[in-house]
C-alpha positions as CSV (number, residue, x, y, z in Angstrom):
1,M,-9.3,-17.3,-6.0
2,E,-11.4,-16.9,-2.9
3,F,-10.5,-14.2,-0.4
4,S,-12.1,-12.1,2.2
5,L,-11.7,-8.4,3.2
6,R,-12.1,-6.9,6.7
7,P,-10.8,-3.9,8.5
8,A,-7.7,-4.5,10.6
9,M,-8.0,-4.9,14.4
10,V,-5.3,-4.6,17.1
11,D,-4.7,-8.3,17.1
12,D,-3.6,-8.1,13.4
13,A,-0.6,-5.9,14.2
14,E,2.0,-8.7,14.0
15,S,0.7,-10.4,10.9
16,L,0.1,-7.0,9.2
17,T,3.6,-5.8,9.9
18,R,5.2,-9.1,8.8
19,M,3.1,-9.3,5.6
20,H,4.0,-5.7,4.9
21,L,7.7,-6.4,5.1
22,A,7.4,-9.5,2.9
23,A,5.5,-7.5,0.3
24,W,8.3,-4.8,0.5
25,R,10.9,-7.5,-0.1
26,E,9.0,-8.9,-3.1
27,S,8.4,-5.5,-4.6
28,Y,11.5,-3.7,-3.9
29,R,14.3,-6.3,-3.7
30,R,15.9,-5.1,-6.9
31,L,15.7,-1.4,-5.9
32,L,17.0,-1.4,-2.3
33,P,20.0,-3.0,-0.7
34,E,19.7,-6.0,1.6
35,E,20.6,-3.7,4.6
36,F,17.3,-1.9,4.1
37,F,15.4,-5.1,4.8
38,A,17.8,-6.4,7.4
39,F,17.3,-3.3,9.5
40,R,13.5,-3.6,9.3
41,E,13.8,-7.3,10.3
42,A,16.0,-6.4,13.2
43,T,13.5,-3.7,14.5
44,I,10.4,-5.6,13.7
45,N,9.2,-6.0,17.3
46,A,9.2,-2.1,17.6
47,R,7.4,-1.8,14.3
48,I,4.7,-4.3,15.5
49,E,4.2,-2.3,18.7
50,R,3.8,0.9,16.7
51,Q,1.4,-0.8,14.4
52,R,-0.6,-2.1,17.5
53,E,-0.8,1.4,18.9
54,A,-2.0,2.8,15.5
55,L,-4.6,0.1,15.2
56,A,-5.8,0.9,18.7
57,S,-6.5,4.4,17.6
58,S,-8.3,5.4,14.4
59,Y,-6.0,3.7,11.9
60,K,-8.0,0.8,10.2
61,P,-6.4,-0.5,7.0
62,M,-8.3,-3.0,5.0
63,L,-6.9,-6.6,5.1
64,A,-7.3,-9.3,2.5
65,H,-7.1,-12.9,3.6
66,D,-7.0,-16.0,1.5
67,V,-9.3,-19.0,2.0
68,N,-6.9,-20.4,4.6
69,G,-7.0,-17.1,6.6
70,T,-3.5,-16.0,5.6
71,L,-3.0,-12.3,5.2
72,V,-2.2,-11.7,1.5
73,G,-3.0,-7.9,1.1
74,I,-3.4,-4.6,2.9
75,A,-4.5,-1.2,1.8
76,S,-5.3,2.2,3.4
77,A,-6.6,5.5,2.2
78,G,-7.2,8.8,4.0
79,Q,-7.1,12.5,3.9
80,S,-4.5,13.9,1.6
81,R,-1.1,14.6,3.2
82,D,0.1,16.9,0.4
83,E,-0.2,20.7,0.3
84,D,-0.5,20.6,-3.6
85,R,-3.0,17.7,-3.5
86,P,-5.0,17.1,-6.7
87,C,-7.9,15.9,-4.6
88,D,-8.7,15.2,-1.0
89,L,-8.4,11.5,-0.9
90,E,-5.1,9.7,-1.0
91,L,-4.5,6.0,-1.6
92,Q,-1.8,5.8,1.0
93,M,-0.8,2.2,0.8
94,I,-1.6,-1.0,-1.0
95,Y,0.5,-4.2,-1.0
96,T,-0.3,-7.7,-2.0
97,L,1.9,-10.7,-1.9
98,R,3.1,-11.8,-5.4
99,R,1.3,-15.0,-5.2
100,V,-2.1,-13.2,-5.5
101,H,-1.0,-10.8,-8.2
102,G,-3.6,-10.7,-11.0
103,L,-6.2,-12.5,-9.0
104,G,-8.5,-9.5,-8.1
105,V,-7.2,-8.9,-4.5
106,G,-5.6,-5.5,-5.3
107,R,-8.7,-4.3,-7.1
108,A,-10.9,-5.4,-4.3
109,L,-8.7,-3.6,-1.8
110,V,-8.7,-0.4,-3.8
111,D,-12.5,-0.6,-4.2
112,A,-12.8,-1.1,-0.4
113,V,-10.7,1.9,0.6
114,I,-11.5,4.5,-2.0
115,G,-14.7,3.2,-3.7
116,D,-15.6,5.4,-6.7
117,A,-14.1,8.6,-5.3
118,A,-11.5,10.8,-7.0
119,A,-8.1,9.9,-5.5
120,Y,-4.4,10.1,-6.0
121,L,-1.3,8.0,-5.0
122,W,2.4,8.0,-5.1
123,V,4.3,5.1,-6.7
124,L,7.9,4.4,-7.3
125,E,9.0,5.7,-10.6
126,D,10.8,2.3,-11.3
127,N,7.8,0.1,-10.5
128,P,6.2,-0.6,-13.9
129,R,4.0,-3.5,-12.6
130,A,2.4,-1.3,-10.0
131,Q,2.0,1.6,-12.5
132,A,0.3,-0.8,-15.0
133,F,-2.1,-1.9,-12.2
134,Y,-3.0,1.7,-11.4
135,R,-3.5,2.6,-15.0
136,K,-5.9,-0.4,-15.4
137,I,-8.1,1.0,-12.6
138,G,-8.1,4.6,-13.9
139,F,-5.1,6.3,-12.4
140,Q,-2.8,8.4,-14.7
141,P,0.4,10.2,-14.0
142,D,0.0,14.0,-13.5
143,G,3.6,15.0,-13.8
144,A,4.4,15.4,-10.1
145,R,7.6,13.7,-8.9
146,Q,9.3,13.6,-5.5
147,L,12.1,11.7,-3.8
148,L,11.6,9.4,-0.8
149,P,13.6,10.1,2.4
150,P,17.2,9.0,2.8
151,D,16.3,5.8,4.6
152,W,14.5,4.8,1.4
153,H,17.6,5.7,-0.6
154,E,15.8,8.8,-2.1
155,L,14.1,6.6,-4.7
156,P,11.9,8.8,-7.0
157,E,8.1,8.5,-6.9
158,I,5.6,9.8,-9.3
159,R,2.0,10.8,-8.5
160,M,-1.0,9.3,-10.2
161,V,-4.5,10.6,-10.1
162,R,-7.9,9.2,-10.8
163,A,-11.1,11.2,-11.3
164,A,-14.2,10.0,-9.6
165,V,-15.5,6.9,-11.3
166,G,-18.8,7.6,-13.1
167,G,-18.6,11.2,-12.2
């Protein structure tokens, strides 16, 4: 599959927000109630505006577009947010639409945002597909576990860590 990568711009706020919600639906439909998604749909205009403000500052996630220019993936990484961080770089977000799973988009996004650096991430404990993807690219669980906030129904997450590639 042909796709292109580029950093997000302010004008991407709406498509990024809508694709992100679509990916949540695909990924988490079996784990979260419909009300979770309905609330986010009902408040999407406010979320788009927050995204626009973030993109106008220093927040620049990487976007993947298919050959038709449709947004099919997003990823971002940055300075660790955790006090007990295993390293300084956190893969903070990666989502791809189901129709591009297994086609190299996720790997390209990860490579674009963390390169060969040591990094870690949090993934839902009950997300075997994502965990298998992360293992394939060198991440391993380190035993840390946490619960998401109440608005995410306190779903449990595990931390996965990858040493620097080639280092």
